[in-house]
C-alpha positions in Angstrom: 15.1 39.4 46.8 14.6 43.2 46.8 16.6 46.0 45.1 17.3 49.7 45.4 19.1 52.3 43.3 22.3 54.1 44.4 23.6 57.3 42.8 27.2 58.4 43.4 27.9 62.2 43.3 30.7 64.7 43.6 30.2 68.5 44.1 32.2 71.3 42.6 33.8 71.8 46.0 35.0 68.2 46.1 32.4 66.7 48.4 31.3 63.1 47.5 28.6 60.8 48.7 25.9 58.3 47.8 22.2 58.8 47.4 20.0 55.8 48.0 16.5 55.2 46.7 13.9 53.4 48.8 13.9 49.6 48.7 11.7 48.0 46.2 9.0 45.6 47.2 10.1 42.0 47.8 10.3 39.8 44.7 10.3 36.0 44.9 11.6 33.2 42.6 12.0 29.5 42.9 14.8 27.1 41.9 13.0 24.2 40.3 14.8 20.9 40.2 11.8 18.6 40.2 10.0 17.1 37.2 6.2 17.0 37.1 4.5 13.6 37.6 3.1 11.7 34.6 -0.1 13.3 33.3 -3.4 11.5 33.7 -5.2 10.7 30.4 -9.0 10.2 30.1 -11.5 9.9 27.3 -13.1 13.3 26.9 -16.0 12.2 24.7 -16.5 8.7 26.1 -15.7 6.9 22.8 -12.4 5.2 23.6 -12.6 4.2 27.3 -9.8 2.5 29.0 -8.8 -1.0 27.7 -8.8 -2.2 31.4 -12.6 -1.7 31.8 -14.2 -1.4 28.3 -14.5 -3.3 25.1 -13.4 -2.1 21.6 -15.2 0.9 20.2 -15.0 3.3 17.2 -12.7 2.1 14.4 -9.5 2.8 12.6 -9.7 6.3 11.2 -12.5 7.3 13.6 -11.2 10.1 15.9 -11.7 10.4 19.6 -11.1 13.2 22.2 -8.6 12.7 25.0 -8.0 15.0 28.0 -4.5 15.3 29.5 -4.5 16.5 33.1 -1.6 17.3 35.5 -1.5 14.4 38.0 -0.6 16.8 40.9 -3.9 18.8 40.4 -6.6 18.2 43.0 -9.9 19.5 41.8 -11.2 19.8 45.3 -8.3 22.0 46.5 -8.5 25.7 45.5 -5.6 27.2 43.6 -3.1 25.7 41.2 -0.9 22.9 42.5 0.8 21.9 39.1 3.5 23.8 37.2 2.9 22.1 33.9 2.9 24.6 31.0 2.9 22.3 28.0 2.4 18.7 26.8 3.6 16.3 24.1 2.0 13.1 23.0 2.5 10.1 20.7 0.1 7.4 19.5 1.6 3.8 19.4 5.0 4.0 17.7 4.3 7.1 15.7 6.0 10.5 15.8 5.9 12.7 18.9 3.7 15.7 18.6 4.8 19.3 18.7 4.6 21.0 22.1 1.0 22.0 23.2 1.2 25.1 25.4 -1.4 25.5 28.2 -2.0 27.9 31.0 0.0 26.9 34.1 -1.4 23.8 35.7 -4.3 23.3 33.3 -5.5 20.4 31.3 -5.9 20.1 27.5 -8.1 18.1 25.2 -6.7 16.7 22.0 -8.3 14.9 19.0 -6.5 11.6 18.3 -7.3 9.2 15.4 -6.4 5.5 16.1 -4.4 4.0 13.3 -4.7 0.3 14.0 -7.3 -2.2 15.1 -7.0 -3.7 18.6 -5.1 -2.1 21.4 -3.8 1.5 20.8 -1.7 3.3 23.4 -1.3 7.1 23.9 1.9 8.3 25.6 1.8 11.7 27.1 4.5 13.9 28.7 4.0 17.1 30.8 6.7 19.9 30.9 7.2 22.7 33.4 8.5 26.2 32.7 12.1 24.9 33.3 11.5 22.4 30.5 11.6 19.5 32.8 9.8 16.5 31.4 7.6 14.2 33.4 7.8 10.5 33.2 5.5 9.0 30.5 1.7 8.8 31.1 0.1 5.9 29.4 -3.5 5.4 28.2 -4.5 2.2 26.3 -7.9 1.7 24.6 -9.3 -0.9 22.2 -10.4 -0.2 18.6 -12.8 -2.2 16.5 -11.6 -3.6 13.1 -11.3 -1.1 10.3 -14.4 -0.5 8.2 -14.2 -2.2 4.8 -14.1 -0.1 1.6 -17.4 1.2 0.2 -16.3 0.1 -3.2 -13.6 -2.1 -4.7 -13.1 -2.4 -8.5 -10.3 -4.8 -9.4 -10.9 -4.1 -13.1 -9.9 -7.6 -14.1 -11.7 -7.5 -17.4 -14.9 -6.8 -15.4 -16.7 -3.7 -14.2 -18.1 -5.3 -11.0 -17.8 -4.0 -7.5 -16.1 -6.6 -5.3 -17.7 -5.4 -2.0 -20.3 -7.5 -0.4 -22.5 -4.6 0.7 -24.3 -2.2 -1.7 -23.0 -2.9 -5.2 -21.9 0.0 -7.4 -21.0 -1.6 -10.8 -19.2 0.6 -13.4 -20.3 1.3 -16.9 -17.7 1.7 -19.6 -17.8 4.6 -22.1 -15.0 3.9 -24.6 -12.6 2.2 -22.3 -10.6 -0.9 -23.2 -8.8 -3.7 -21.3 -5.1 -3.8 -20.8 -3.4 -7.1 -19.9 -0.5 -5.2 -18.4 -2.2 -4.8 -15.1 -0.8 -3.9 -11.7 -2.7 -6.9 -10.2 -4.9 -9.6 -11.5 -5.7 -10.4 -15.2 -6.5 -6.9 -16.5 -6.7 -3.2 -16.0 -8.8 -0.4 -17.6 -7.1 1.5 -20.4 -8.1 5.1 -21.4 -7.4 7.0 -24.6 -7.0 10.5 -23.0 -9.9 12.1 -24.9 -13.3 10.3 -24.5 -13.0 7.1 -22.5 -14.1 6.8 -18.9 -15.9 4.5 -16.5 -18.7 5.6 -14.1 -21.3 4.4 -11.6 -24.9 5.2 -12.0 -25.1 7.0 -8.7 -23.0 8.4 -5.9 -20.7 6.0 -3.9 -19.4 8.5 -1.4 -21.0 11.1 0.8 -18.5 13.9 0.1 -19.9 16.0 2.9 -18.4 13.5 5.3 -15.0 11.9 5.7 -13.8 9.7 2.8 -10.8 8.2 1.2 -10.0 7.1 -2.4 -7.1 5.1 -4.0 -6.0 3.7 -7.3 -3.0 2.5 -9.2 -2.3 4.6 -12.3 0.2 4.3 -15.2 0.2 7.8 -16.9 1.1 7.8 -20.6 1.7 11.5 -21.2 1.8 14.9 -19.5 0.6 17.4 -22.1 -2.6 18.3 -20.3 -4.4 17.5 -17.0 -5.5 13.9 -16.7 -8.0 12.7 -14.1 -7.8 9.3 -12.3 -10.9 9.6 -10.0 -13.6 12.1 -9.2 -17.3 12.1 -8.2 -19.7 14.3 -10.0 -22.0 16.9 -8.6 -24.3 19.0 -10.8 -21.7 21.4 -12.0 -18.4 20.4 -10.3 -16.8 17.4 -8.7 -16.8 16.6 -5.0 -13.1 15.7 -5.3 -10.5 15.1 -8.0 -7.4 12.8 -8.0 -5.4 13.8 -11.0 -2.2 14.8 -12.8 -1.8 18.6 -13.1 0.3 20.0 -15.9 0.5 23.4 -14.1 2.3 21.8 -11.2 3.8 18.8 -13.0 2.6 16.7 -10.1 -0.1 14.5 -8.8 -2.9 16.4 -7.0 -5.8 15.7 -4.8 -8.3 18.5 -4.6 -11.8 19.5 -3.4 -14.0 21.9 -5.3 -15.3 24.3 -2.6 -18.8 24.7 -4.1 -20.9 22.9 -6.8 -20.7 25.7 -9.4 -18.9 26.2 -12.7 -15.4 27.6 -12.0 -15.4 27.0 -8.2 -12.6 27.9 -5.8 -10.3 24.8 -5.3 -8.3 23.5 -2.4 -5.3 21.4 -3.4 -2.9 18.9 -1.8 0.0 18.8 -4.3 2.6 16.1 -4.8 6.3 16.8 -4.1 7.8 15.3 -7.3 6.9 15.0 -11.0 5.1 11.8 -11.9 7.0 9.0 -13.8 5.5 8.2 -17.2 4.6 4.6 -18.1 5.3 3.4 -14.5 2.8 2.1 -11.9 2.2 4.6 -9.1 -0.2 4.2 -6.1 -2.3 7.3 -5.5 -4.6 8.1 -2.6 -6.6 11.1 -1.3 -8.2 11.5 2.1 -10.7 14.1 3.3 -10.9 14.2 7.1 -14.1 16.0 8.2 -13.1 16.1 11.8 -9.7 17.7 11.2 -11.1 19.8 8.2 -8.1 18.7 6.0 -7.3 17.0 2.7 -4.2 15.0 2.0 -2.6 13.4 -1.1 -0.5 10.3 -0.8 1.9 9.0 -3.5 3.1 5.4 -3.1 1.8 5.4 0.5 3.7 8.6 1.5 1.8 11.8 2.5 2.8 14.7 0.3 3.6 17.5 2.7 1.3 18.4 5.6 -2.5 18.1 5.5 -4.1 21.1 3.7 -6.9 22.9 5.6 -10.3 22.6 4.0 -12.4 24.9 6.2 -15.4 25.6 4.0 -18.7 23.7 4.4 -18.3 20.4 2.5 -21.0 19.6 0.0 -22.4 16.3 -1.2 -21.6 15.3 -4.8 -24.7 13.4 -5.8 -23.5 12.1 -9.2 -21.6 9.0 -10.1 -18.1 8.0 -9.3 -15.9 8.8 -12.4 -12.9 6.6 -13.2 -10.8 8.3 -15.7 -12.4 11.8 -16.0 -13.4 15.0 -14.2 -16.9 16.5 -14.0 -16.6 20.2 -14.3 -18.9 23.0 -15.7 -21.6 20.3 -15.9 -19.6 18.1 -18.4 -16.9 15.5 -18.5 -13.4 16.7 -18.9 -9.7 15.9 -18.5 -10.0 12.2 -19.5 -7.2 10.0 -18.4 -4.4 8.9 -20.8 -3.0 5.5 -19.7 -4.1 2.6 -17.5 -5.9 2.5 -14.1 -6.2 -0.5 -11.8 -7.4 -1.5 -8.3 -9.7 1.3 -7.5 -11.0 1.6 -3.9 -13.1 4.1 -2.0 -13.9 4.3 1.8 -16.7 6.2 3.6 -14.2 7.3 6.3 -10.8 8.9 6.6 -7.9 6.5 6.5 -4.9 6.7 8.8 -1.4 7.0 7.3 -0.6 3.4 8.2 -3.7 2.2 6.3 -2.8 4.1 3.1 0.7 2.6 3.4 -0.7 -0.9 3.7 -3.0 -0.3 0.7 0.0 0.8 -1.4 1.8 -2.5 -0.4 -0.9 -4.3 -2.4 -1.4 -7.4 -0.2 -2.3 -10.8 -1.7 -5.8 -11.7 -0.5 -6.0 -15.1 -2.1 -6.2 -17.7 0.7 -5.9 -20.7 -1.7 -2.2 -20.7 -2.6 -0.4 -20.0 0.6 0.8 -16.5 -0.3 -2.0 -14.5 1.4 -0.5 -11.5 3.1 2.5 -11.2 0.8 3.0 -8.2 -1.5 1.8 -8.6 -5.1 4.5 -7.5 -7.6 3.8 -6.9 -11.4 6.4 -7.9 -14.0 7.4 -4.8 -16.0 10.6 -5.9 -17.8 12.1 -9.3 -18.8 15.3 -9.8 -20.8 16.5 -13.4 -21.1 19.8 -13.7 -23.0 19.5 -17.5 -22.9 16.4 -17.4 -25.1 17.9 -17.8 -28.5 14.6 -16.9 -30.2 14.2 -13.5 -28.6 17.9 -12.7 -28.0 19.8 -12.3 -31.4 22.4 -9.9 -32.8 22.5 -6.8 -30.6 19.0 -7.0 -29.3 17.3 -8.9 -26.4 13.6 -8.6 -26.7 11.5 -7.6 -23.6 9.1 -10.5 -23.2 7.1 -8.8 -20.5 5.0 -7.2 -23.2 6.0 -3.7 -22.2 8.3 -3.6 -25.3 11.4 -2.1 -23.7 13.9 -4.0 -25.8 17.5 -4.2 -24.6 20.2 -2.9 -26.9 23.7 -4.4 -26.6 26.6 -2.0 -26.7 29.7 -4.1 -26.9 28.1 -6.9 -24.9 27.9 -10.1 -26.9 25.5 -13.0 -27.1 28.0 -15.9 -26.9 26.9 -19.5 -27.5 28.4 -22.5 -25.6 28.2 -26.2 -26.6 28.3 -28.9 -23.9 28.3 -32.7 -24.2 30.5 -35.2 -26.1 28.6 -37.3 -28.6 31.5 -39.7 -28.9 30.8 -41.0 -25.4 27.1 -40.8 -25.8 26.4 -37.5 -24.1 23.7 -35.2 -25.5 25.1 -32.1 -27.2 23.4 -28.9 -25.8 23.9 -25.4 -27.0 23.3 -22.5 -24.6 23.6 -18.8 -24.9 24.7 -16.0 -22.5 25.3 -12.3 -22.6 29.0 -11.7 -22.0 30.7 -8.4 -20.9 34.3 -7.5 -21.1 34.6 -5.4 -17.9 36.0 -2.3 -19.7 33.5 -1.0 -22.2 30.6 -3.4 -22.8 27.1 -2.8 -21.5 23.4 -2.9 -22.5 20.6 -0.4 -22.2 16.8 -0.2 -22.3 14.6 2.9 -22.3 13.9 4.0 -18.8 12.7 4.6 -16.2 11.0 1.3 -15.8 9.6 1.8 -12.3 8.5 4.7 -10.1 11.5 4.7 -7.8 9.6 6.3 -4.9 7.4 3.1 -4.8 8.4 -0.5 -4.1 10.2 -2.5 -6.8 12.1 -5.7 -7.3 14.9 -6.6 -9.7 16.8 -9.8 -10.3 19.5 -11.4 -12.5 21.6 -14.5 -12.9 25.3 -13.4 -13.0 28.7 -15.0 -13.3 31.8 -13.1 -12.4 34.9 -13.7 -14.6 37.7 -14.7 -12.2 40.4 -13.8 -14.7 39.2 -10.1 -14.9 39.4 -9.8 -11.1 42.6 -11.7 -10.4 45.0 -8.7 -9.9 44.8 -8.3 -6.1 46.8 -5.2 -6.2 43.6 -3.5 -7.5 40.2 -2.9 -5.9 37.1 -3.5 -8.0 33.5 -2.3 -8.1 31.5 -3.8 -11.0 27.8 -3.1 -11.5 25.2 -5.7 -12.6 22.4 -3.3 -13.4 20.8 -0.1 -12.2 18.6 2.9 -13.1 20.6 5.8 -14.5 20.2 9.4 -13.4 22.0 12.6 -14.6 25.0 12.3 -12.4 24.5 9.0 -10.4 22.7 5.7 -10.8 19.4 6.2 -8.9 19.9 2.7 -7.6 22.1 -0.2 -8.5 23.6 -3.6 -7.4 27.3 -4.2 -7.8 30.2 -6.4 -6.6 33.0 -4.9 -4.6 36.4 -6.5 -4.1 39.0 -4.7 -2.0 42.7 -4.6 -2.9 44.6 -7.4 -1.4 41.7 -9.9 -1.5 40.5 -12.5 -3.9 36.9 -12.3 -2.6 34.4 -9.5 -2.5 30.8 -8.8 -1.5 27.5 -7.9 -3.2 26.0 -4.4 -2.6 22.6 -2.9 -3.3 22.8 0.9 -3.0 20.9 4.1 -3.4 22.5 7.6 -3.3 21.0 10.6 -1.4 21.1 12.9 -4.5 21.7 13.1 -8.2 24.8 15.1 -7.9 28.6 14.7 -7.4 29.7 13.6 -4.0 26.5 11.7 -3.2 26.4 9.6 0.0 25.2 6.0 -0.6 22.9 3.9 1.6 23.9 0.3 1.2 22.6 -3.2 1.9 25.6 -5.5 1.7 26.2 -9.3 1.7 27.2 -10.3 5.2 30.8 -11.5 4.6 33.5 -11.2 1.9 33.3 -14.9 1.3 29.7 -14.7 0.2 30.5 -13.8 -3.4 31.9 -16.6 -5.5 33.8 -16.1 -8.8 33.1 -18.1 -11.9 29.9 -19.5 -10.4 26.3 -18.5 -11.5 24.5 -16.7 -8.7 21.0 -15.1 -8.6 21.1 -11.6 -7.2 17.8 -10.0 -6.2 17.2 -6.5 -4.9 14.0 -5.2 -3.3 13.1 -1.6 -2.4 10.2 -1.9 0.0 8.7 1.6 0.2 6.3 0.6 2.9 8.8 -1.1 5.3 9.3 0.7 8.6 13.0 -0.2 8.8 14.0 2.4 11.3 12.7 1.5 14.8 13.5 5.0 16.1 11.4 6.8 13.5 8.5 4.7 12.2 7.1 7.8 10.4 9.8 7.3 7.8 9.2 4.3 5.5 11.4 2.6 3.0 14.1 -0.1 3.1 16.7 -1.7 0.9 16.9 -5.5 0.8 19.6 -7.7 -0.9 19.3 -11.4 -1.6 22.1 -13.7 -2.8 20.6 -16.8 -4.3 17.7 -17.4 -1.8 19.3 -15.8 1.3 18.3 -12.4 2.6 21.5 -10.4 3.6 21.3 -8.6 6.9 18.2 -7.8 9.0 14.8 -9.0 7.8 13.5 -5.4 8.0 16.2 -4.2 5.5 18.4 -1.1 5.6 16.4 2.2 6.1 16.2 4.5 3.1 13.3 6.9 3.1 14.3 9.7 0.6 14.3 8.2 -2.9 14.7 10.3 -6.0 13.8 9.3 -9.6 16.5 8.5 -12.1 15.2 9.6 -15.5 17.7 8.0 -17.8 18.2 4.5 -19.3 18.1 1.3 -17.4 21.7 0.0 -17.7 23.0 -3.6 -17.5 26.8 -4.1 -17.0 27.7 -0.6 -15.8 26.7 2.3 -13.6 26.9 6.1 -13.5 29.1 7.7 -10.8 29.6 11.5 -10.6 28.4 12.1 -14.1 30.5 9.4 -15.9 30.0 5.8 -16.9 31.7 3.5 -14.4 31.8 0.0 -12.8 31.9 -2.0 -16.1 31.0 -5.6 -15.3 33.3 -8.6 -16.4 31.4 -11.8 -16.9 28.0 -13.0 -17.9 24.5 -11.6 -17.0 21.3 -13.4 -17.9 17.6 -13.4 -17.1 17.2 -9.8 -15.9 13.7 -9.0 -14.7 12.1 -6.0 -13.0 8.8 -5.8 -11.1 6.7 -3.0 -9.8 6.2 -3.8 -6.1 8.1 -5.6 -3.4 8.5 -9.4 -3.4 8.4 -11.6 -0.3 11.4 -13.6 0.9 9.5 -16.9 0.3 8.8 -16.0 -3.3 12.4 -15.1 -4.0 13.6 -18.4 -2.4 11.1 -20.4 -4.4 12.2 -18.6 -7.6 15.8 -19.5 -6.9 15.1 -23.1 -6.1 13.1 -23.4 -9.4 15.8 -21.7 -11.6 19.1 -22.7 -9.9 21.8 -23.7 -12.3 
């Protein structure tokens, strides 16, 4: 096309006409209806060559460089043949990258870190200026098995390092043992002032990539409390800790080994939960020049740039204190368990797997299952520990249950006149209108995995009026306006049968939307019959196949049967209910609701997910 300017005129004598400019030079444009061909992908540094021709190399967490090239570019032909102006890529089933702009028709080289052993696949798309996407370009390569941790301390009443390579035993300075462990027979307990554990020398080279993790149960929040650090001369090479300034978990790096150094921090998104087990991890990626905090396997925000020259902390690993200004400080208050360190950066999937706490015992048939830890147990049938208005917590955490209108009713069975043995049993009964029971909460960190179960019997007489609909709650964690999570029975008007539901709301406010895992049919729930209800929140489950970057799923079991899909119902945005743990009622829109009619016994709560096999075995052992 070309253009010119025309000016219309009229003189004072009435003459009119048109004045034309000269024509412009010719301009050209193209109507583009074609998509670019799939980009070609090659190894830029030779580390991860094609799976079709080469064996496994590198390792999980070891980055490689990959070049994306427009497939319609011929390097032997002068000029630009391709109209690609940007790329996107994805590794395995992870999230798609942000657009990567390039000069028209040129290649780009990207650093990609494999997140699984075995075959990894990079998918790449090219885009032209009209935003047309190419078909997918694929590149598969093989990755060696992930390098084992450099140090593992199970802290099962012992200070030994469980790795088979170089040993780094811990030495105790004032610490004690706690039987209330996250895994195994014990955990290390710290007094918040002087107690700590340490190795005699460095375990990690903090000038290179590394990762650290631990399970922590924080006792208070009045000052900073350190979970892990590694000492230099004056400062620490890193610190994993609770910060009172941010009221959050933090992973940091001191930029230099001096007193009062500048600090780079990766900060948690939510306040910690006191007296509840939380999985913490920190990663320094030397290739990407970033640090990242993880809480219960979830990255806290984006990686934080750490662009200064990293330094090597030559002192010992400190469990339960910080090394700063050439002295120990910020000693931990609470309990620490299952400490691990790696001499490499870990991928997100590896951190998530570590937070799942997999059973590694090959002798009992449960290897690979998650390991839960009992944190509450109230058994109303135990007439020794359930009397008057109190049901004792026999988990040893001491969160006794207080009955508010609920009653401990005893029942006698058997007729001695015909030779039957007389047996007296006890149960907690609730009237469906005002009775409930409470214990101090929260019991678990709701952003992490947990399991809860109870034996319940619905009272048919209290649910007989079919003109009404019913929703009655077995138990749940109370927030300010809503139950942070709960399990209840729903029966619609016009029906004599209902279904069990495990739900979590999207906010602690009025009008919350609930994500639910429900029993599969209205005939599932039986009235007047004891049933074991179990709920599991698996914070590490990738339940959404369309977005595996979001983890978390709700699972509901009725007796031994899992309701719905084995992956559960996706729920990836948990919030923490800070109120009491309530049995026999819930909280909806700021008010008590869903009072339960019937009997509830043997309520138990675990930190951590529980496998389907374990739940089935538990039901088969306890069934009534």
